C-alpha positions in Angstrom: -11.5 -1.7 -0.5 -8.7 -1.0 -1.5 -9.8 1.3 -4.3 -11.1 3.6 -1.4 -7.2 5.1 -0.2 -6.2 8.2 -1.4 -2.5 9.0 -2.4 -2.7 12.7 -2.9 -4.4 15.9 -2.0 -4.1 19.5 -0.5 -4.2 18.7 3.3 -1.0 16.8 2.8 1.4 19.8 1.8 4.5 18.9 0.1 8.2 20.3 0.8 10.4 22.5 -1.1 11.5 18.9 -2.9 7.6 18.0 -3.5 8.5 15.3 -0.8 5.2 13.9 1.5 5.2 12.5 4.8 6.5 8.7 4.8 3.0 7.7 5.5 -0.6 9.1 5.6 -4.1 8.3 5.6 -6.8 9.2 3.2 -9.8 7.3 2.1 -12.8 8.1 -0.2 -16.1 8.3 1.3 -19.5 8.9 -0.6 -17.9 11.4 -2.7 -15.9 13.0 -0.2 -12.6 12.4 1.8 -12.0 11.7 5.5 -8.4 12.4 6.8 -6.8 10.1 9.4 -4.4 11.5 11.2 -3.7 11.1 15.4 -3.2 13.5 18.2 -2.5 13.7 21.9 -3.8 15.0 25.5 -2.3 13.5 27.3 0.1 16.2 29.3 2.6 17.3 28.7 3.8 14.8 26.7 2.0 15.8 23.7 4.0 13.4 21.6 2.2 10.2 22.9 -0.6 10.1 20.8 -3.3 8.4 22.0 -6.6 9.9 20.4 -7.6 9.0 16.5 -9.1 11.9 14.5 -11.3 11.1 11.6 -11.6 14.7 9.8 -14.6 14.6 7.3 -12.2 17.2 4.8 -15.5 18.2 2.7 -18.1 18.8 5.9 -14.9 19.9 8.5 -16.9 17.2 10.5 -14.9 15.0 12.9 -14.7 11.8 15.0 -12.2 11.3 17.9 -11.4 7.9 19.2 -9.7 8.0 23.0 -7.6 4.5 22.8 -7.5 2.7 25.6 -6.6 -0.8 26.6 -6.4 -0.8 30.3 -8.2 1.1 32.8 -5.5 4.6 33.3 -3.1 3.0 30.6 -1.6 5.7 28.5 -1.2 4.2 24.8 1.3 5.6 22.0 -0.1 4.6 18.7 2.3 4.2 16.5 0.9 5.5 13.4 3.1 4.5 10.9 1.7 0.9 11.1 -1.7 2.0 10.7 -3.8 0.6 7.8 -7.4 2.1 6.7 -9.7 1.6 4.4 -13.5 1.6 3.4 -14.8 -1.9 4.6 -18.5 -1.0 2.9 -20.1 2.0 1.5 -20.0 3.4 5.1 -18.0 1.4 7.6 -14.6 2.5 7.7 -12.4 0.4 8.8 -9.2 1.5 11.0 -6.1 -1.1 12.6 -3.5 0.4 14.7 -0.5 -1.0 16.4 0.0 0.6 19.9 2.7 0.7 22.3 0.8 0.0 26.4 4.2 0.5 28.4 3.1 -2.6 30.6 2.7 -6.4 30.3 2.3 -6.9 27.0 3.8 -3.9 25.1 2.5 -3.8 22.4 -1.6 -4.4 21.0 -3.3 -4.4 17.6 -6.5 -2.9 17.6 -9.3 -2.6 14.9 -11.6 -0.3 15.1 -14.8 -0.1 12.6 -17.0 3.3 12.3 -20.1 3.9 11.0 -19.7 7.1 9.0 -23.5 7.5 8.6 -24.5 6.7 12.2 -20.8 7.1 14.4 -21.2 3.7 16.1 -18.2 2.3 16.7 -16.7 -1.4 17.4 -13.6 -2.4 18.7 -11.3 -5.5 18.5 -8.3 -6.3 20.5 -5.9 -9.0 18.1 -2.7 -10.5 18.1 -3.2 -10.6 14.5 -0.2 -8.3 12.7 -2.9 -5.5 11.1 0.0 -3.5 9.4 0.5 -6.3 6.8 -3.0 -7.2 6.0 -3.2 -6.2 2.2 -7.3 -6.3 0.5 -7.8 -8.4 -2.7 -10.9 -6.1 -4.0 -13.5 -6.0 -1.6 -14.0 -9.8 -0.9 -10.8 -11.5 0.2 -7.9 -9.9 2.1 -4.2 -11.4 3.5 -1.4 -11.0 5.5 1.8 -10.3 3.5 4.3 -12.7 3.6 1.8 -16.1 5.2 0.0 -16.7 2.0 -3.6 -17.2 3.5 -6.1 -15.8 1.8 -9.4 -15.1 3.9 -12.7 -13.6 3.5 -13.9 -10.4 3.6 -16.1 -10.4 6.9 -13.2 -11.8 8.5 -11.5 -8.3 9.3 -13.9 -7.3 11.8 -13.3 -11.0 13.3 -9.8 -10.7 13.8 -9.8 -11.8 17.5 -11.7 -14.9 16.2 -9.4 -18.1 14.7 -9.8 -17.6 10.7 -10.0 -20.4 8.5 -8.3 -19.2 4.7 -10.1 -20.3 1.5 -7.5 -20.2 -0.3 -3.4 -20.3 -0.3 -0.6 -18.5 -1.8 3.6 -19.2 -1.5 4.5 -16.8 1.2 6.6 -14.8 -1.2 3.8 -14.2 -3.8 1.1 -11.4 -3.9 -2.7 -11.7 -5.6 -3.8 -8.6 -6.8 -7.8 -7.9 -8.1 -8.1 -7.2 -11.8 -11.3 -5.9 -14.4 -9.6 -6.9 -17.9 -12.5 -6.9 -19.4 -11.6 -4.4 -21.5 -9.5 -7.0 -23.7 -10.8 -8.8 -27.0 -8.8 -12.2 -26.3 -11.1 -14.0 -23.7 -8.0 -15.6 -21.5 -7.3 -12.3 -20.5 -11.1 -10.8 -19.6 -11.9 -13.8 -18.0 -8.7 -13.0 -15.5 -10.3 -11.5 -11.7 -6.8 -11.9 -10.4 -3.2 -11.9 -11.0 -0.4 -13.2 -9.0 2.8 -12.0 -9.1 5.8 -13.2 -7.0 8.3 -11.4 -5.5 11.4 -10.3 -7.7 9.6 -11.7 -10.9 9.1 -10.4 -14.0 6.5 -13.2 -15.0 2.7 -12.5 -14.2 0.4 -15.5 -12.9 -3.5 -14.7 -14.6 -6.2 -16.6 -12.4 -10.1 -17.1 -12.4 -12.9 -15.9 -9.8 -12.0 -19.8 -8.3 -8.6 -19.1 -8.3 -7.7 -21.2 -10.9 -4.9 -20.3 -12.9 -5.1 -19.4 -16.6 -2.0 -18.7 -17.8 1.3 -16.5 -17.0 2.5 -13.8 -19.4 6.4 -12.2 -19.4 5.1 -8.2 -18.6 8.0 -7.3 -20.5 6.5 -8.9 -23.9 3.4 -5.9 -23.5 5.3 -3.1 -23.6 7.1 -2.4 -26.9 10.0 0.2 -25.5 10.9 -1.9 -22.5 14.7 -1.7 -22.2 16.7 -3.8 -20.3 19.2 -1.8 -17.9 22.9 -2.6 -18.5 24.3 -4.1 -15.0 27.2 -1.6 -13.2 30.8 -3.6 -13.3 31.9 -1.3 -10.3 32.1 -4.6 -8.2 29.7 -7.8 -8.6 29.9 -8.9 -4.9 27.7 -5.8 -3.9 23.6 -6.8 -3.7 22.8 -3.2 -4.8 25.0 -3.8 -8.0 22.1 -6.5 -9.3 19.5 -5.6 -11.8 16.2 -5.9 -9.7 12.4 -5.2 -10.3 9.2 -4.8 -8.6 5.4 -5.1 -10.0 2.6 -3.9 -8.0 -1.4 -3.3 -9.3 -3.4 -1.0 -8.1 -6.6 0.8 -9.3 -6.6 -1.5 -12.0 -3.5 -0.5 -13.0 -0.2 -2.5 -13.4 3.5 -0.7 -12.6 6.6 -2.9 -13.2 9.9 -1.3 -12.2 13.2 -2.2 -13.4 16.0 -0.7 -11.2 19.5 -0.4 -10.2 19.9 0.5 -6.6 22.4 3.9 -6.1 25.8 2.4 -4.6 26.8 4.3 -1.6 29.1 3.9 1.2 29.2 3.1 4.9 28.7 7.2 5.3 26.4 7.7 2.6 28.3 9.2 0.1 27.1 8.6 -3.2 29.6 6.2 -5.1 27.5 6.0 -8.5 23.5 7.0 -8.7 20.8 4.1 -9.5 18.4 4.4 -12.6 15.2 3.5 -12.6 12.3 2.6 -15.7 8.9 2.0 -15.1 6.0 0.7 -17.0 2.6 0.8 -16.8 -0.6 -0.9 -18.0 -3.8 0.3 -17.7 -6.3 -2.6 -17.6 -9.0 0.0 -18.0 -8.8 1.1 -21.0 -6.1 -2.1 -22.0 -2.7 0.3 -22.9 0.5 1.5 -22.1 0.9 4.5 -19.9 3.9 6.2 -20.2 6.6 7.7 -16.9 9.7 8.3 -17.2 13.5 7.4 -15.9 14.4 8.0 -13.3 18.1 8.6 -11.9 18.5 7.6 -7.9 20.2 9.1 -5.6 18.1 7.2 -2.9 16.4 3.7 -2.5 13.0 3.2 -3.1 11.0 1.3 -0.6 7.7 0.6 -2.3 5.5 2.1 -5.0 1.6 2.2 -5.9 0.6 3.1 -8.5 -3.0 5.0 -8.4 -5.8 6.7 -10.7 -6.3 10.6 -9.8 -9.7 12.1 -9.1 -8.8 13.7 -12.9 -8.3 10.5 -14.0 -4.5 10.6 -14.7 -2.4 8.0 -13.9 0.2 8.3 -11.1 2.0 6.7 -9.0 3.2 7.2 -5.3 6.7 5.9 -3.7 8.2 6.1 -0.2 12.0 6.6 -0.9 14.6 6.8 1.9 18.3 7.3 2.4 20.6 7.9 5.0 18.0 6.2 7.7 15.1 9.2 6.8 11.8 8.3 4.2 10.0 10.2 2.8 7.3 9.5 0.1 6.8 11.3 -3.7 3.7 11.3 -6.2 5.0 11.0 -9.8 2.5 11.9 -12.6 2.3 9.6 -16.3 4.1 11.5 -19.3 
């Protein structure tokens, strides 16, 4: 369930610039929070992470899984490629990518952990678990492939999968509940399909049948286009770009102009990003401030905090260094 993922918690500390690590795994379970991380029992090479730890931050209880692919084979878990969310109300789904150092050196492994009984299952698959995108709690797909599968296939990734629907490779599909709208076409929407680098969204019903297409810019009375930079029109980063992401029944539209830097990572001209947000639950706009960019934004995810405040998580990079940051609505 994509809405089980948590993006902000006190157990993940911020640095002096209010930055967070570039990746971490927190999941909401039965009004409690699970923190999933890795550790090592390999001496003296403790940097070789071979154990998954599932810690209940409310009870301090822990479940530890030692990852083994072959007997006497020390693996290294590449934690930045992990995917975690609740498969059901009691079962945690955990996908990891490991380096084995032998034979087929990299393996994808899926574990399910029953948080009530402690029962654990394990599947080794050749499918890229790091690209899995849940669609609510009925379907999922592999980003960039376009094939949509039923939810139960998440625990059958070692078997051939039969898609129930297909979307173009450059599209994303998100679940929404727009029952707050008095307009029937909007209220009947079950999913929204988005094409990369487009400001248009396609409303889709529960059978994946298109309802209508909308320009999200028209949703926001305060929308103002970003003026292009005339520094050098041959630069890719000179262009005005956009990105749409939906999570927790919230749409976030970012229109931006990237920072311009040289080969020595010296900033020639800062970029700018404008943010426009729509809460489908309340059918209202949520406002975020614009940001001057001295870095690149790699990913965005809007979310609803436990206090119902709407925020977004941003993955940022500059000079080959990644970090993440949380931004609050006005």
